[in-house]
N, C-alpha and C positions, 0 to 999 in steps of 0.2 A: 334660281341658284346663282350665287355670286362667287367671284374668285376669292382665294384666301387673302385675308387682310395682311398688310405689310408686316404686322407684328408676328405673324405665324411663320415667316420665312426663316430658314436656317442659314445663318451668316456664313458658316464654313462652306456650305454647298454653293452659295452664291460666289464666294471668293474663289472656290475651285473652278466654277464655271467661267468666271472672269479670267483666271489664269490660263485656262485651256483655250478660251476664245482668242486671247492675245497670242498665245503660243502657236495657234493654227496659222497665223499670218506669216510665221517664219517659213512655212512651206508654200502657202498660197502666193506669197510675193513673187516666187519664181514663175508661177503660172501667169501672173499678171504681166511680167516684165521681160520674159525670155522665151525662146522656142521651147516646146515641151521636152525635147531630148536633153536639154541642158540640166534639167532637174536631177536626173539620176546618173548622168554621164558628164562629169566636169571637163573631159577632154574636148567636148563640143564647145566651140567658140573660145578655145585656149584658156579654159578656167581650171587647169589641173596642175597649177604650180603656185608656190608662195602662199600668200594670205588667202587667195581664192580656194586653194585646195584645203587649207585648214578650216576655212569656213564651211565648205561642203562636209568635211568630216565631222565637225562639231554639231552642225544642224542635223545631219543624218543620225548620229548616235543619240542625241538628246531630244530631238523634237519630231523627226519624221515618223508619222503614224501614232506617236505617243499622245500628242495633244488631241488628235482626232479620237483616239481611244477614250480619253477622259471625257470629251464632249459627248460621245455616244453613251457612255456610262451614265452621265448626268441626265441625258434625255430619258433613259430608262428609270433612273431614280425619281424623276419628276412624276412618273406614273404612280409610284408608290406613295409619294408625298401627297399627291392630289387626291387619290382614292382614300387614303387613310384619314385625311382631314375631313373628307365628306362623310365617312363612316363615323368619325368622332362627333360630327354635328347631327347625327341621326340616321346615317346610312342612306342618304338620298339616292333613290333608284335612278335618277337622271344622270349619274356620273358617267355611265357607259356612253350615253348619247353625247355628253359634253366632251369626253375624251375623243370620240370619233370626229366630232365637229372640229375640235382643236387641231387634230391631225389633217383633216381635209382642208381647212383654211390655211394651214401652214403649207400644204402642198400647192395651193393656189398662189400664195406669196412666193414660194420657191420657184414656181414655174415662170412667174413674171421676172424674177431675178435671173434665172438661167437664160431665158429667151432674150431679154432686153438689156441685160447688164453684163453678166459673166457666166460662162458655161461650166465653170469649175464648182458650181453650187453643190453643196452636200445636203441642204435642207429638204429637197424633194425626196431623197432617199430616206432621210430620217422620218419624214412624215409617212411615207409608204410603209416602211418597216414598223413604225409605231402603231399602225392599224392592227398589227398582229400581237401586240403586247398585252392587251387587256385580259385575255383568258388566262394569262400566266401570273396574274397579280396575287393569287392566293397560294401559290407554291411556297414552300418553305425556302429559307435562304440557301440551304445546301442544294435543293432541287434546282433552284434558279441558277446557281453557279455551275452545276453539272450541265444543265441545258445550254447555258452560254458557252461553255468550253466545247460542248458537242457541236454547236453551230460554227464556232471558229475552226474546229477540226475539219470542217468540210473544205477548207482551203488546202489541206494537205494533198488530197488526190489531184486537185487542180495544179498545184505546184509541181508534182511529179510528172503529170502529163505534159505540162509546158516544157519542163526540162528534157523529158524524153523526146518530145517532138523536135526540139532544137538539136538534140544529139543526132537524131535520124536525118534531119535536114542537112546537117553539116556532113554527115557520112555520105549522103546522096550527092551533095555538092562536090565532095572529093572524088567520088567515083565518076561523076559527070565530067569533071575536068580531065580525068585520065582517058575517058572514052573520046572526048573531043580531040585530045591530042593524037588519037589513032585515026581521026577523020571518020569515025563510024557515027551513024545517027543515034541520038539519044532516045530511049524509050519514053513514053509519056510520063511514067512514074518518076524517072530520073529528072526529066525536064521540070516537072512540077516541084520536086524536092529542091532542085537547084534554084528555081525562082523564089520559092518560099524562104530559103536560107538567105539569098541576096536581099530580099525584102526585109527580113529580120535585121540583117547587118545595117541596112540603110536606115531603118527606124532607130537603131541604137546610136548611129552616128551619121546623120544626114550630110550630104555634100554641101559645100559652102554655097553653091548656087541655090539649093533648096532652102537653106537657112536665110539667105538674103531675100528670097520670095516671101518667107514667113514674116520677116522683119518689116518688109515694105508693106505687106498687107495690114499689119497691126499699126502701122504709122499712117494709114489712110483714114478716110472718113468713116462715119458711123455706118453708112449703108454697106460698105464693103465688109466691115467687121461683123455686122449683123448677118450677112449671107454666110460667112464662115461659121458663125455660131449656130445658125439655123441648120447647117448640114451636120452638126455634131450632137446637138441636144437630143434628138429622138433616140439615137443609139445609146447615149449616156443614161437616158431614162427608161431604157428597156433592156437591151442585151447586157450592158455593163452592170446594171443593177442586179440582174438575175444570175450573172456569172461570177460576180465578186462582191459587190457592195452590200447585198442583202445579208449574206452570212456574216460579213465583217461587222456591219452596223448592228444587226439584230443580236448577234452573240454578245457584243459589248454592252448593249442595252440590258440584256438579261443579267449580265454580271453586275451592272450598275444597280439594278433592282435588288440583287442579292446583297451588295455592299450597303445599300440603304437600309435594308431590314436588319443587318448586323450592326447598324449605327456606326459604321466605319467612316462614312462621309460627313457625319455630324460632329466629328472630333470628340466623341464621347468614350472612345476606348482608351485604355491606359497608354501612357507614354511608352511603356515597355513594348506594348503591342505594335505601335507605329514604328518604333526603332527596329524591331525584328522584321517587320514587313519591308522597311526601307533596306535593310541589309540583304534580305533575300532578293528583293526586286532589283536593286542595283548590282548586287553581287553576282547574279546570273545574267540579267538582261544586258547590262553594259558590256561585259567582256565578250559575250557572244556577238553583239552587234559590232563591237570594235574589230573582232576577227573577220566578220563579213566585209567590213569596209576595207580592211587591209588586204583581204583576198582580191577585192575589186581593183585596188590600187596596183598591186604587184602583177595582176593579170592585164593591166592596161585598160581596165574597164571594158573588156570584151563582152560578148553576148553571154557567155557561160558564167562569168564571174558573179553576176547578180543572181542568176538562177540557182547556183549551187547552194546558196544559203536561204533560198526562198522559203523552204520548209520551216525555218526558224523564225520567220517574220512575225507571225501572230503572237507567239509566246514571248519573244523578246520585247515587243512593243507593249504587251500587257504587263510584263514584270517591271519594265522601266517606268511605265505610267503609274504603277503601284508605288514605286519609289518616289516619284514626283508628288503623288497624292500624300504620301506619308510625311514628306517634308512640310507641306503646307498645313497638314493637320497638327503637326508638332508646333509649328509657329502659332497657329490659332489657339492651341491649348496653353502655350506659354504666355500668351498675351503680348508678344513682342511684335515690332513693326506694325503697330495698330493702324497708323495712317495708311500704310500700303495695303494691308488686308481690307481695310474699310473701302479704299478706292477700288480694289479688285472686286469686292462685293458689289459695288455700284455698277461696275462693268458687267458683272454676272447677272444682275437684275435687269440690265438693258442689253442682254446678249444678242437678241435678234436685231435690234436697231444697230448695234455696233458691228455685227457681221455684215449687214447690208452697207453700212457706212464705210467699212474697209473696201468694199467693191467700188463704191462711188469714188472714194479718194484715189484708189490705185488705178482704176480705168481712166480717170481724169489725168493722172500723172503720166501714164505710160502709153495710152492709146492716141492715135493720130488726131482725134477730135478734141483732145486735151493738149497736154504739153508734148506728147509724142516722144517720151523717153524710152519707148520699147527698144530693147537691144543696145541701149547706150551706156548703161551702168554695168560695171563688173559685179560678180557675185557678192563680194564682201561689201561693196558700196550700197547694195540693196538694203543691208541691215541698218544703215543710217536712216533710211526711209522708214523701216520698221520701227526703230526707236522713236522717231518723231510721231508716228501714228499711235504708238502705245501711249506716249505722253499725252497727246491730244485726247485720246479716248478715256484715259484715267481722269483727266481734268473735266472733260465734257460730261461724263457720266455722273461724277460727284456733284457738279453744279446743277445738272438737270434734276437729279433726285432730291436736291435740297429744296426744290420748288414743286416737283410733280411726283405722283405716286408711281407711275410707270414710264418706261421709255415710250416715245411716240408710236413706234411700230407695235410694241407690246400692247399699248392701249387700244390700237385699232384691232389687233388680233383678238384680244380679250372681248372687246365689244362685239365683234363678229361671232366669236365662239358662243357667247351667252345671249346673243341677239338682243342686246340691251346696251345702251350707251353707258360706259363705265365712268366713274368720276376720275378726273385726271389731276386736278390741282391738289397739292398736299394741304391737309388741314392745318399744318404748322405755318403755312405762308399767309401773312396778313394781306387782305385785299386792299 
């Protein structure tokens, strides 16, 4: 069994994957370049004024979680495209084996990426969640949508528990302070609650000394950074996956499978359909997220301000992602900006290569064994770097695919999946 020929690819799906891959860097750049607390709390390292504040606001409203949602949907859509192509060519019974091997090899590649390059990797979680997709491929579009929304709704109890835990901890901290003022000893429950609240506040806004330790660590050599990463990866690939990432990724994948079956991702629906979807997505998703950001700003980005709107997170990112999707589908349908959409499609066809390339470029720029820029650029300045990387990847992907069938990592992944060396050089290139 062989991969789908290039001629069978859906250009709008590739363009959407390219757009989402580039968009993911708007959030990942923060993880590469600044202490983690800075991502969601711009008051850390004095980034809560002027252009830095506006940058946080724009990126949070338009990109945070939205591009990851699209990327997850497209992973699910790839399941439908892959199995439907196999069935159209005779229903090869090996497709289940191929899909599982595809996910397992991706898990291997992702593990190397997470352990040796960057622990913010999302591919391991995609590969693990993808193992559960195959039995759902025969569900109708509506059933897939309901299943996906149900998976996402699993985040609601977690959001409530986290908010309630914070509320109780703050209450216990207040009581503990009053008890301490009376010189009476604290009960073990009050002591624990007090410590939990103080730890939560510290995580939300670390002290300058702690921030400087983090900055120093990431400006050091590879060995020190590897030790930091090695302490984090096991938890990210276990507890974090089962408490948050699985429901998030799996739910979006199922929704992507649904959208693929409805031919929404192939730009085959009417312009009116996409305009309505755009208006609903942006009309609800953007105002709610703007309200959440304003709530954080006026509350001084305290612990509660983010938790108060946490229950709206999944629905707003889903709706806003639907708006982004609709814009690109309308562009594809209209046949405008063809050079841009063609370049985005090339990025999408080489998404795995480009995802890993972003890590190579960013760790080289920001870590100590490279240029050591970690903590040196302000939030808004990071997006100059993002723009340069976008341009490089658009040009690189277009040039590469003018000579080769697949991206270099895609070629290796496919060869391992099918356990047969795949042709790499394009037939259109003269020897």
